[in-house]
N, C-alpha and C positions, 0 to 999 in steps of 0.2 A: 656758728660753725666757722671754723679757722680755714681760710683761703691762701694759696700763694701770691694771689692777686695783690695783697698789700705789702710785699716785700719791696724794700727801698733798695734800687739799684745802684751800683756804686761810681758809677761814672756820671759825669756831668761837665757843665763848663761854667770856669770862674772868671768873674770880671772884678776888675779892680778900678773904682769910679764907674766909668762907662766903657773902659777898654778889657776886651777878653784877653787873658793871659796867653791863650793857643795852646798848643799840645802839653800834655802831663804824662809824666809816666811814673807809676805807682801810686797814683791815685792822689786824693786828699784825706787829711784828718780832721774832723771838728771834735773840738773838745773844750768843755766847760769844766773847768776845776773849782771847786770849791772848799771853803774852810770852814768847818763846823765848829761850834763850839758848845759843850754840855756845861750848864749852869748845873753845879753841885752844892749840895746842902748837907750839914752834918746828918748822918744816919742814913744817907742813900747807899744802895746796895749795888748801883748801875746807874743807866740811863735814865731819866725819869720824863715821860711824855709832858710836852708842853714847855719844858726847860732847855730845848735845843734851838739854837740862832745860828743864822749863817753870819760869819763875820767878814769874808771876802768871796767875791765870785769874778772870774776872769776867763773870757771865752777867746778861743783862739781856732783860727781856719790856717792848717798848713797845707801847702802846696807843692809838689814835687814838679818843677816846671821844666819841660824839655826844651820848649820855643818860648825862649825870653828874652833872648840877647838883640833887642830892638834899642838902640841908643836914646831915642827920643823918650822911651817908658821907662827906662831904668830909676828913673828918682821915685816913681809909682811903687817900686818894688822895694827900694832901700831908703830910708829916710836920712837926711842930713847928708845928701849928695847932690854934687852938681854935674851935669854934662854940659859939654861947650864944644862947639864945632872950632875946628883950627881956622877956617876960612868962613865968614858970614853967607856970602853970596852961594858960592860951590865947595862946601866941604870935602875934604879928601877922607879925614877921620874925624871922632869926637873923642873927646877926653873925659872920663868919669873920674871924679876925685870927691872926698868928703870935705863938708863943710863946717862939720862939727857943732853945728845947731841943726835942731828940729823946727821947721817951722809949719804954719796953718797949711800950708798945699801939701804936706806930707801925708796928713791923715786923709784917709780914703775909704768910702764905704765898701766892702769885699763881699762878694755874693759867689754861692756855688748854687747852680740850678740843675737838677736832676729830676727823676720821676720814680714812680712805683712800676712795678710789674704790670700793671693795669693802665698805665699811661698817664697817671695823674701827678701834677708838678709838684716838687718838693723844694722850696728856697731856703738855704740857709745864709744869713746876713749877719755879719759882723760890723758894727757901725764904727765909724771915725778910728778905723783900724791902722797900726803900725806894724812893719815887719819888725821886732825886738829880737830877731837872733841875729847873730853874725854873718857877715858877708863871707860865706865858705863855699867854694866851687873846688869840687874834686876833679882835679886835672890827671887822667890816666888814659894810656895807650888804649887803643882798639874799643873806645868807649867814649860817650856823649856826656857833655856836662848836665847834671840834674840837680840844679840846686834846690833844697828845701827852703820855703819861704815861708815863716810863721806870722801870720797876721794877727795880732792882739788887739781885740778891740777897746776901746776907751771910753771911760765914762764922760758925760758931761759935767762940768764944775756945778752948773745951776740945777742939775738933775741927779744928782749922786745916788738915789736910790732907783733909778730907772734903768734896767739892765739893757748895755748896749747892744744887745743881740737876739734873734728871734728867727724862730723856723716856722715856715708859711706851708701849710698843706690844701692843696686844691681840693675843692668837694666834687 
């Protein structure tokens, strides 16, 4: 029998590494994009069972971050960036600029933790993720900046056939 208790609620907490992003607006989107290939043979009239393979699979967690603008955390959200204080001991400002290089510290596990209507935890994890979206901040009058940050999971070179994402369901 179907019940409404197993409905996944849309709100949750997003963390990059161990740092929560904070407030969001417009929610988040989890997407696993796959490229399928159908192996065709002469005489086939369509897709044949057992001859479909997955050529590519990419997982992405996109977050609309309302509370993002903390200088010390910006490099977690945007790879290939550096943030430096103007004065080391008591800075009055920090400056963010591009390094044009992605380094090991730019990769982070990103998690969304939410729950079902009956209170069971659901956790989405994209591993060794990078924000591969462009840095784009819509600056408009009488509105807040809510950048969309798309964290794409990356595969480990030594484990190319192990997907770098998962969804955990509490029982």
